[in-house]
N, CA, C and O atoms as a GROMACS GRO file, in nm:
protein
  348
    1MET      N    1  -7.823  -0.777 -15.157
    1MET     CA    2  -7.758  -0.921 -15.056
    1MET      C    3  -7.881  -0.961 -14.948
    1MET      O    4  -7.936  -0.881 -14.872
    2THR      N    5  -7.906  -1.089 -14.957
    2THR     CA    6  -8.008  -1.107 -14.862
    2THR      C    7  -7.955  -1.151 -14.761
    2THR      O    8  -7.893  -1.253 -14.790
    3ALA      N    9  -7.941  -1.106 -14.565
    3ALA     CA   10  -7.981  -1.150 -14.523
    3ALA      C   11  -8.007  -1.272 -14.410
    3ALA      O   12  -8.100  -1.261 -14.330
    4ARG      N   13  -7.934  -1.370 -14.409
    4ARG     CA   14  -8.046  -1.493 -14.373
    4ARG      C   15  -8.034  -1.510 -14.187
    4ARG      O   16  -7.917  -1.518 -14.147
    5LEU      N   17  -8.149  -1.515 -14.073
    5LEU     CA   18  -8.134  -1.485 -13.974
    5LEU      C   19  -8.214  -1.630 -13.900
    5LEU      O   20  -8.306  -1.677 -13.968
    6ILE      N   21  -8.177  -1.711 -13.745
    6ILE     CA   22  -8.262  -1.731 -13.705
    6ILE      C   23  -8.300  -1.689 -13.612
    6ILE      O   24  -8.230  -1.629 -13.530
    7LEU      N   25  -8.434  -1.714 -13.602
    7LEU     CA   26  -8.536  -1.665 -13.452
    7LEU      C   27  -8.576  -1.703 -13.398
    7LEU      O   28  -8.696  -1.722 -13.410
    8TYR      N   29  -8.496  -1.752 -13.279
    8TYR     CA   30  -8.564  -1.846 -13.190
    8TYR      C   31  -8.672  -1.778 -13.048
    8TYR      O   32  -8.666  -1.689 -12.964
    9THR      N   33  -8.750  -1.872 -13.084
    9THR     CA   34  -8.884  -1.849 -13.018
    9THR      C   35  -8.942  -1.964 -12.980
    9THR      O   36  -8.878  -2.068 -12.998
   10ARG      N   37  -9.087  -1.968 -12.915
   10ARG     CA   38  -9.194  -2.009 -12.895
   10ARG      C   39  -9.330  -1.944 -12.853
   10ARG      O   40  -9.319  -1.839 -12.790
   11GLN      N   41  -9.472  -1.994 -12.881
   11GLN     CA   42  -9.537  -1.995 -12.956
   11GLN      C   43  -9.594  -1.847 -12.767
   11GLN      O   44  -9.526  -1.845 -12.665
   12GLY      N   45  -9.675  -1.789 -12.780
   12GLY     CA   46  -9.745  -1.744 -12.662
   12GLY      C   47  -9.582  -1.626 -12.630
   12GLY      O   48  -9.608  -1.526 -12.563
   13CYS      N   49  -9.501  -1.636 -12.655
   13CYS     CA   50  -9.371  -1.532 -12.645
   13CYS      C   51  -9.313  -1.454 -12.726
   13CYS      O   52  -9.245  -1.453 -12.829
   14HIS      N   53  -9.402  -1.327 -12.576
   14HIS     CA   54  -9.432  -1.182 -12.652
   14HIS      C   55  -9.321  -1.115 -12.700
   14HIS      O   56  -9.297  -1.048 -12.801
   15LEU      N   57  -9.234  -1.165 -12.562
   15LEU     CA   58  -9.097  -1.058 -12.598
   15LEU      C   59  -9.040  -1.127 -12.763
   15LEU      O   60  -8.968  -1.048 -12.824
   16CYS      N   61  -9.057  -1.211 -12.808
   16CYS     CA   62  -9.062  -1.264 -12.911
   16CYS      C   63  -9.125  -1.206 -13.029
   16CYS      O   64  -9.078  -1.183 -13.140
   17ASP      N   65  -9.208  -1.194 -12.994
   17ASP     CA   66  -9.332  -1.135 -13.126
   17ASP      C   67  -9.321  -0.976 -13.099
   17ASP      O   68  -9.358  -0.903 -13.191
   18ASP      N   69  -9.274  -0.918 -12.983
   18ASP     CA   70  -9.186  -0.759 -13.001
   18ASP      C   71  -9.077  -0.744 -13.086
   18ASP      O   72  -9.044  -0.640 -13.144
   19LEU      N   73  -8.982  -0.927 -13.094
   19LEU     CA   74  -8.850  -0.872 -13.168
   19LEU      C   75  -8.893  -0.856 -13.300
   19LEU      O   76  -8.827  -0.774 -13.364
   20LEU      N   77  -8.976  -0.906 -13.352
   20LEU     CA   78  -8.997  -0.976 -13.432
   20LEU      C   79  -9.071  -0.876 -13.566
   20LEU      O   80  -9.046  -0.874 -13.686
   21ASP      N   81  -9.174  -0.796 -13.479
   21ASP     CA   82  -9.195  -0.655 -13.541
   21ASP      C   83  -9.086  -0.563 -13.546
   21ASP      O   84  -9.062  -0.490 -13.642
   22GLN      N   85  -9.005  -0.571 -13.413
   22GLN     CA   86  -8.888  -0.509 -13.401
   22GLN      C   87  -8.757  -0.439 -13.616
   22GLN      O   88  -8.712  -0.349 -13.688
   23LEU      N   89  -8.782  -0.628 -13.582
   23LEU     CA   90  -8.697  -0.605 -13.673
   23LEU      C   91  -8.741  -0.565 -13.913
   23LEU      O   92  -8.702  -0.537 -14.027
   24ALA      N   93  -8.858  -0.603 -13.808
   24ALA     CA   94  -9.010  -0.620 -13.927
   24ALA      C   95  -9.002  -0.463 -13.964
   24ALA      O   96  -9.040  -0.440 -14.079
   25SER      N   97  -8.944  -0.309 -13.860
   25SER     CA   98  -8.864  -0.197 -13.874
   25SER      C   99  -8.805  -0.168 -13.918
   25SER      O  100  -8.822  -0.078 -14.000
   26LEU      N  101  -8.762  -0.191 -13.910
   26LEU     CA  102  -8.593  -0.167 -13.973
   26LEU      C  103  -8.556  -0.108 -14.106
   26LEU      O  104  -8.647  -0.118 -14.188
   27PRO      N  105  -8.408  -0.029 -14.162
   27PRO     CA  106  -8.462   0.005 -14.300
   27PRO      C  107  -8.422  -0.109 -14.384
   27PRO      O  108  -8.445  -0.091 -14.504
   28CYS      N  109  -8.367  -0.226 -14.351
   28CYS     CA  110  -8.351  -0.297 -14.419
   28CYS      C  111  -8.385  -0.430 -14.441
   28CYS      O  112  -8.317  -0.528 -14.468
   29GLU      N  113  -8.584  -0.402 -14.412
   29GLU     CA  114  -8.609  -0.549 -14.362
   29GLU      C  115  -8.657  -0.656 -14.493
   29GLU      O  116  -8.649  -0.777 -14.512
   30GLU      N  117  -8.690  -0.587 -14.540
   30GLU     CA  118  -8.682  -0.659 -14.657
   30GLU      C  119  -8.564  -0.723 -14.741
   30GLU      O  120  -8.591  -0.802 -14.831
   31GLN      N  121  -8.483  -0.701 -14.723
   31GLN     CA  122  -8.327  -0.779 -14.730
   31GLN      C  123  -8.341  -0.890 -14.617
   31GLN      O  124  -8.238  -0.946 -14.580
   32LEU      N  125  -8.417  -0.912 -14.582
   32LEU     CA  126  -8.399  -0.986 -14.416
   32LEU      C  127  -8.505  -1.116 -14.442
   32LEU      O  128  -8.623  -1.116 -14.476
   33ALA      N  129  -8.437  -1.198 -14.421
   33ALA     CA  130  -8.434  -1.331 -14.500
   33ALA      C  131  -8.469  -1.445 -14.323
   33ALA      O  132  -8.401  -1.541 -14.286
   34ILE      N  133  -8.602  -1.382 -14.245
   34ILE     CA  134  -8.585  -1.499 -14.061
   34ILE      C  135  -8.647  -1.607 -14.096
   34ILE      O  136  -8.761  -1.620 -14.141
   35GLU      N  137  -8.536  -1.711 -14.065
   35GLU     CA  138  -8.569  -1.865 -14.023
   35GLU      C  139  -8.708  -1.850 -13.896
   35GLU      O  140  -8.666  -1.755 -13.831
   36LEU      N  141  -8.780  -1.872 -13.862
   36LEU     CA  142  -8.852  -1.878 -13.746
   36LEU      C  143  -8.792  -2.081 -13.635
   36LEU      O  144  -8.745  -2.191 -13.664
   37VAL      N  145  -8.820  -2.036 -13.564
   37VAL     CA  146  -8.720  -2.164 -13.439
   37VAL      C  147  -8.838  -2.161 -13.414
   37VAL      O  148  -8.908  -2.081 -13.476
   38ASP      N  149  -8.894  -2.247 -13.316
   38ASP     CA  150  -9.010  -2.299 -13.300
   38ASP      C  151  -8.884  -2.398 -13.101
   38ASP      O  152  -8.881  -2.521 -13.096
   39ILE      N  153  -8.824  -2.331 -13.008
   39ILE     CA  154  -8.752  -2.426 -12.958
   39ILE      C  155  -8.851  -2.535 -12.923
   39ILE      O  156  -8.808  -2.651 -12.931
   40ASP      N  157  -8.998  -2.513 -12.878
   40ASP     CA  158  -9.028  -2.658 -12.805
   40ASP      C  159  -9.058  -2.793 -12.953
   40ASP      O  160  -9.128  -2.894 -12.959
   41SER      N  161  -8.975  -2.731 -13.040
   41SER     CA  162  -9.002  -2.828 -13.088
   41SER      C  163  -8.874  -2.967 -13.166
   41SER      O  164  -8.887  -3.049 -13.257
   42ASP      N  165  -8.710  -2.917 -13.030
   42ASP     CA  166  -8.650  -3.001 -13.037
   42ASP      C  167  -8.634  -2.965 -12.910
   42ASP      O  168  -8.646  -2.862 -12.845
   43PRO      N  169  -8.589  -3.127 -12.880
   43PRO     CA  170  -8.542  -3.097 -12.756
   43PRO      C  171  -8.394  -3.061 -12.690
   43PRO      O  172  -8.358  -3.048 -12.574
   44GLU      N  173  -8.354  -3.056 -12.763
   44GLU     CA  174  -8.190  -2.976 -12.725
   44GLU      C  175  -8.140  -2.806 -12.734
   44GLU      O  176  -8.065  -2.719 -12.691
   45ILE      N  177  -8.263  -2.846 -12.838
   45ILE     CA  178  -8.313  -2.636 -12.849
   45ILE      C  179  -8.344  -2.538 -12.812
   45ILE      O  180  -8.315  -2.419 -12.815
   46GLN      N  181  -8.429  -2.624 -12.766
   46GLN     CA  182  -8.553  -2.606 -12.661
   46GLN      C  183  -8.407  -2.613 -12.449
   46GLN      O  184  -8.406  -2.546 -12.346
   47ARG      N  185  -8.368  -2.667 -12.474
   47ARG     CA  186  -8.232  -2.733 -12.316
   47ARG      C  187  -8.220  -2.602 -12.355
   47ARG      O  188  -8.287  -2.506 -12.317
   48LEU      N  189  -8.071  -2.608 -12.486
   48LEU     CA  190  -8.046  -2.472 -12.500
   48LEU      C  191  -8.108  -2.319 -12.475
   48LEU      O  192  -8.085  -2.238 -12.384
   49TYR      N  193  -8.159  -2.314 -12.545
   49TYR     CA  194  -8.241  -2.173 -12.559
   49TYR      C  195  -8.425  -2.170 -12.421
   49TYR      O  196  -8.510  -2.133 -12.339
   50ALA      N  197  -8.408  -2.189 -12.444
   50ALA     CA  198  -8.503  -2.168 -12.398
   50ALA      C  199  -8.506  -2.088 -12.174
   50ALA      O  200  -8.585  -2.000 -12.139
   51ARG      N  201  -8.466  -2.114 -12.136
   51ARG     CA  202  -8.418  -1.880 -12.062
   51ARG      C  203  -8.322  -1.743 -12.114
   51ARG      O  204  -8.265  -1.648 -12.060
   52ARG      N  205  -8.353  -1.820 -12.316
   52ARG     CA  206  -8.273  -1.659 -12.360
   52ARG      C  207  -8.338  -1.598 -12.438
   52ARG      O  208  -8.303  -1.489 -12.483
   53ILE      N  209  -8.496  -1.684 -12.482
   53ILE     CA  210  -8.580  -1.594 -12.601
   53ILE      C  211  -8.584  -1.524 -12.569
   53ILE      O  212  -8.564  -1.499 -12.450
   54PRO      N  213  -8.617  -1.429 -12.674
   54PRO     CA  214  -8.591  -1.466 -12.833
   54PRO      C  215  -8.493  -1.457 -12.795
   54PRO      O  216  -8.456  -1.414 -12.686
   55VAL      N  217  -8.394  -1.525 -12.938
   55VAL     CA  218  -8.254  -1.540 -12.974
   55VAL      C  219  -8.236  -1.528 -13.089
   55VAL      O  220  -8.309  -1.601 -13.156
   56LEU      N  221  -8.148  -1.445 -13.164
   56LEU     CA  222  -8.122  -1.370 -13.283
   56LEU      C  223  -8.013  -1.386 -13.364
   56LEU      O  224  -7.935  -1.291 -13.360
   57LEU      N  225  -7.972  -1.509 -13.461
   57LEU     CA  226  -7.888  -1.518 -13.516
   57LEU      C  227  -7.812  -1.486 -13.690
   57LEU      O  228  -7.860  -1.438 -13.792
   58ASP      N  229  -7.700  -1.530 -13.664
   58ASP     CA  230  -7.691  -1.540 -13.850
   58ASP      C  231  -7.677  -1.668 -13.897
   58ASP      O  232  -7.622  -1.767 -13.849
   59ALA      N  233  -7.722  -1.655 -13.977
   59ALA     CA  234  -7.823  -1.818 -13.991
   59ALA      C  235  -7.690  -1.851 -14.094
   59ALA      O  236  -7.738  -1.890 -14.200
   60VAL      N  237  -7.511  -1.849 -14.102
   60VAL     CA  238  -7.445  -1.858 -14.165
   60VAL      C  239  -7.362  -1.837 -14.050
   60VAL      O  240  -7.349  -1.918 -13.959
   61THR      N  241  -7.293  -1.699 -14.060
   61THR     CA  242  -7.193  -1.736 -13.940
   61THR      C  243  -7.205  -1.805 -13.783
   61THR      O  244  -7.122  -1.854 -13.706
   62GLY      N  245  -7.384  -1.778 -13.778
   62GLY     CA  246  -7.386  -1.887 -13.573
   62GLY      C  247  -7.376  -1.753 -13.520
   62GLY      O  248  -7.416  -1.765 -13.404
   63GLU      N  249  -7.336  -1.600 -13.543
   63GLU     CA  250  -7.242  -1.526 -13.484
   63GLU      C  251  -7.389  -1.417 -13.405
   63GLU      O  252  -7.466  -1.352 -13.476
   64LEU      N  253  -7.400  -1.423 -13.216
   64LEU     CA  254  -7.532  -1.358 -13.217
   64LEU      C  255  -7.584  -1.220 -13.201
   64LEU      O  256  -7.505  -1.130 -13.177
   65LEU      N  257  -7.743  -1.191 -13.215
   65LEU     CA  258  -7.760  -1.104 -13.224
   65LEU      C  259  -7.795  -0.971 -13.172
   65LEU      O  260  -7.767  -0.852 -13.182
   66SER      N  261  -7.906  -1.095 -13.080
   66SER     CA  262  -7.952  -1.108 -12.966
   66SER      C  263  -8.055  -1.140 -12.884
   66SER      O  264  -8.171  -1.147 -12.925
   67GLU      N  265  -8.020  -1.163 -12.762
   67GLU     CA  266  -8.086  -1.170 -12.641
   67GLU      C  267  -8.193  -1.176 -12.602
   67GLU      O  268  -8.196  -1.294 -12.634
   68TYR      N  269  -8.324  -1.154 -12.546
   68TYR     CA  270  -8.440  -1.085 -12.460
   68TYR      C  271  -8.471  -0.998 -12.615
   68TYR      O  272  -8.543  -1.042 -12.704
   69ARG      N  273  -8.403  -0.877 -12.617
   69ARG     CA  274  -8.487  -0.826 -12.699
   69ARG      C  275  -8.378  -0.742 -12.786
   69ARG      O  276  -8.277  -0.696 -12.732
   70LEU      N  277  -8.407  -0.726 -12.921
   70LEU     CA  278  -8.382  -0.665 -13.021
   70LEU      C  279  -8.171  -0.584 -12.999
   70LEU      O  280  -8.241  -0.484 -13.014
   71ASP      N  281  -8.108  -0.566 -12.993
   71ASP     CA  282  -8.005  -0.513 -13.001
   71ASP      C  283  -7.991  -0.478 -13.139
   71ASP      O  284  -7.932  -0.548 -13.221
   72ARG      N  285  -8.080  -0.304 -13.177
   72ARG     CA  286  -8.145  -0.259 -13.322
   72ARG      C  287  -7.996  -0.242 -13.399
   72ARG      O  288  -7.965  -0.261 -13.516
   73ASN      N  289  -7.893  -0.181 -13.245
   73ASN     CA  290  -7.712  -0.071 -13.323
   73ASN      C  291  -7.685  -0.201 -13.392
   73ASN      O  292  -7.688  -0.212 -13.515
   74ARG      N  293  -7.651  -0.328 -13.283
   74ARG     CA  294  -7.552  -0.424 -13.327
   74ARG      C  295  -7.607  -0.477 -13.452
   74ARG      O  296  -7.539  -0.489 -13.554
   75VAL      N  297  -7.740  -0.512 -13.444
   75VAL     CA  298  -7.813  -0.637 -13.592
   75VAL      C  299  -7.738  -0.495 -13.684
   75VAL      O  300  -7.637  -0.542 -13.736
   76LEU      N  301  -7.753  -0.327 -13.727
   76LEU     CA  302  -7.770  -0.281 -13.800
   76LEU      C  303  -7.566  -0.328 -13.861
   76LEU      O  304  -7.539  -0.361 -13.976
   77ILE      N  305  -7.516  -0.324 -13.807
   77ILE     CA  306  -7.357  -0.308 -13.763
   77ILE      C  307  -7.338  -0.444 -13.867
   77ILE      O  308  -7.269  -0.449 -13.969
   78HIS      N  309  -7.427  -0.560 -13.800
   78HIS     CA  310  -7.305  -0.700 -13.853
   78HIS      C  311  -7.459  -0.705 -14.014
   78HIS      O  312  -7.453  -0.819 -14.061
   79LEU      N  313  -7.566  -0.625 -14.087
   79LEU     CA  314  -7.605  -0.635 -14.159
   79LEU      C  315  -7.473  -0.533 -14.252
   79LEU      O  316  -7.413  -0.566 -14.355
   80GLY      N  317  -7.463  -0.439 -14.194
   80GLY     CA  318  -7.354  -0.371 -14.255
   80GLY      C  319  -7.455  -0.202 -14.333
   80GLY      O  320  -7.455  -0.161 -14.449
   81ILE      N  321  -7.499  -0.167 -14.258
   81ILE     CA  322  -7.551  -0.085 -14.309
   81ILE      C  323  -7.569   0.036 -14.141
   81ILE      O  324  -7.646   0.132 -14.130
   82GLY      N  325  -7.493  -0.004 -14.061
   82GLY     CA  326  -7.453   0.071 -13.925
   82GLY      C  327  -7.323   0.141 -13.860
   82GLY      O  328  -7.242   0.049 -13.852
   83SER      N  329  -7.280   0.226 -13.823
   83SER     CA  330  -7.182   0.208 -13.771
   83SER      C  331  -7.149   0.176 -13.522
   83SER      O  332  -7.238   0.198 -13.440
   84SER      N  333  -7.044   0.138 -13.497
   84SER     CA  334  -6.938   0.156 -13.444
   84SER      C  335  -6.968   0.250 -13.398
   84SER      O  336  -6.974   0.355 -13.463
   85PRO      N  337  -7.004   0.242 -13.246
   85PRO     CA  338  -7.054   0.364 -13.115
   85PRO      C  339  -6.880   0.475 -13.132
   85PRO      O  340  -6.847   0.593 -13.118
   86ASP      N  341  -6.826   0.361 -13.163
   86ASP     CA  342  -6.677   0.404 -13.196
   86ASP      C  343  -6.550   0.439 -13.222
   86ASP      O  344  -6.448   0.458 -13.156
   87LYS      N  345  -6.597   0.446 -13.386
   87LYS     CA  346  -6.651   0.537 -13.506
   87LYS      C  347  -6.678   0.639 -13.561
   87LYS      O  348  -6.725   0.637 -13.675
   0.00000   0.00000   0.00000
């Protein structure tokens, strides 16, 4: 099953590039479909995310998975291949 994710980004954002590289190194990378959305392409999206990028969301549920830096454990748990620390 392919997980559909949205990564809000903008040109020249080194944190966005880092997060994308980290996603590519996940053990499930081949199961990810990542839509890159340039926040500067839409004034409303820019207003919502300008001070928060990179922002990674589940494309289906809208669940926030990461802001600023990749929350690797949260993403893996969300994808069903990690375990929460309390288990």
